[in-house]
C-alpha positions in Angstrom: 0.0 0.0 0.0 1.3 3.4 -0.9 1.6 5.7 2.1 -0.1 9.0 1.3 1.8 10.8 4.1 5.1 9.8 2.6 3.9 10.7 -0.9 2.7 14.1 0.4 6.0 14.8 2.1 7.8 14.0 -1.2 5.5 16.1 -3.2 5.8 19.0 -0.8 9.6 18.9 -0.8 9.7 18.7 -4.6 7.1 21.5 -5.0 9.0 23.8 -2.7 12.2 23.2 -4.7 10.3 23.9 -7.9 8.8 27.1 -6.4 12.2 28.3 -5.3 13.6 27.5 -8.7 10.9 29.7 -10.4 11.6 32.5 -7.9 15.3 32.6 -8.8 14.6 32.3 -12.5 15.6 28.7 -13.3 14.2 27.3 -16.5 11.9 24.4 -16.5 14.5 22.1 -18.1 16.8 22.5 -15.1 14.0 21.6 -12.8 12.8 18.5 -14.7 13.9 16.0 -12.1 12.1 18.0 -9.3 9.0 18.2 -11.5 9.2 14.5 -12.2 9.6 13.8 -8.5 6.5 15.9 -7.8 4.5 14.2 -10.6 5.5 10.8 -9.3 4.3 11.7 -5.8 1.0 13.0 -7.2 0.6 9.7 -9.1 1.3 7.8 -5.9 -1.4 9.7 -4.1 -3.9 9.1 -6.9 -3.0 5.4 -6.8 -3.3 5.3 -3.0 -6.8 6.8 -3.3 -7.8 4.0 -5.8 -6.4 1.4 -3.4 -8.3 2.9 -0.4 -11.5 2.6 -2.4 -10.9 -1.2 -2.6 -9.0 -2.2 0.5 -7.9 -5.8 1.1 -10.5 -7.9 2.9 -8.3 -8.3 6.0 -7.9 -4.5 6.3 -11.7 -4.1 6.1 -12.2 -6.6 8.9 -9.3 -5.9 11.2 -8.5 -2.2 10.8 -11.8 -0.5 10.5 -10.8 2.7 12.3 -7.7 3.2 10.2 -9.8 3.2 7.0 -11.4 6.5 8.0 -8.1 8.0 9.0 -6.6 7.0 5.7 -9.5 8.5 3.9 -9.0 11.8 5.7 -5.2 11.8 4.9 -5.9 11.0 1.3 -8.5 13.8 1.1 -6.1 16.3 2.6 -3.3 15.2 0.3 -5.5 15.4 -2.7 -6.6 18.9 -1.9 -3.0 19.9 -1.3 -2.0 18.4 -4.7 -4.7 20.3 -6.5 -3.5 23.5 -4.8 0.1 22.8 -5.8 -1.0 21.8 -9.4 -2.9 25.1 -9.8 0.1 27.1 -8.5 2.5 25.2 -10.7 0.2 25.8 -13.7 0.2 29.5 -12.9 4.0 29.7 -12.7 4.6 27.8 -15.9 1.8 29.5 -17.9 3.0 32.9 -16.7 6.7 32.4 -17.3 6.7 30.0 -20.3 3.2 30.2 -21.8 0.3 27.9 -21.9 1.9 25.5 -24.4 4.6 24.7 -21.8 1.9 23.8 -19.3 0.3 21.5 -21.9 3.6 19.8 -22.6 4.0 19.3 -18.9 0.6 17.7 -18.7 1.5 15.3 -21.5 4.7 14.4 -19.6 2.7 13.8 -16.5 0.3 11.5 -18.3 3.3 9.5 -19.6 4.9 9.3 -16.1 1.5 8.1 -14.7 1.1 5.5 -17.4 4.7 4.2 -16.9 4.2 4.0 -13.1 0.8 2.2 -13.7 2.5 -0.3 -16.0 5.4 -1.1 -13.6 5.1 -0.1 -10.0 1.4 -0.3 -9.4 0.7 -3.5 -11.2 3.6 -5.2 -9.4 2.2 -3.9 -6.1 -1.3 -5.2 -7.0 0.1 -8.6 -7.8 2.1 -8.7 -4.6 -1.0 -7.7 -2.6 -3.2 -10.4 -4.3 -0.5 -13.0 -3.5 -0.4 -12.0 0.1 -4.2 -12.0 0.4 -4.5 -15.4 -1.3 -1.7 -16.9 0.8 -3.3 -15.7 4.0 -6.7 -17.1 2.9 -5.1 -20.5 2.1 -3.2 -20.6 5.5 -6.4 -19.6 7.3 -8.4 -22.4 5.6 -5.6 -24.9 6.2 -5.6 -24.0 9.9 -9.4 -24.3 10.1 -9.4 -27.7 8.3 -6.6 -28.9 10.4 -8.4 -27.9 13.6 -11.5 -29.7 12.5 -9.6 -32.9 11.6 -7.7 -32.8 14.9 -11.0 -32.3 16.8 -12.6 -35.2 15.0 -9.6 -37.4 15.7 -9.6 -36.3 19.3 -13.3 -37.2 19.7 -12.8 -40.6 18.0 -10.1 -41.8 20.4 -12.2 -41.0 23.4 
């Protein structure tokens, strides 16, 4: 599961670096890694929101209170991301024109797709493996307990 607090901290640090870069007159090319880091964090927050909408079954059963807390964290992170995105759009549009912002949006879409194809799919497979493994272990324990109980009753 992607931690929205960590993603938000990463996004905040990257955004502050980008903001300072614009203030001292750096061009967008020299801030590409910072912008990429910010976009990756935004993508992580978006993915965390998707995962929170469909939590694993064990999380639903065992950690009911944390689901609400996570939803609030994600909501706050999403609002902060929208504020940062708007501010970034204003900086880029004002200093480089609207076409630069559109290029940046295209770059963001590519980063999001790449992360979806690699990181998020791998995490989803890992999560499914852990869930199914836990279910199999739980079923094995229950079946074993039933067999043991039946054996115990038969020897009495």
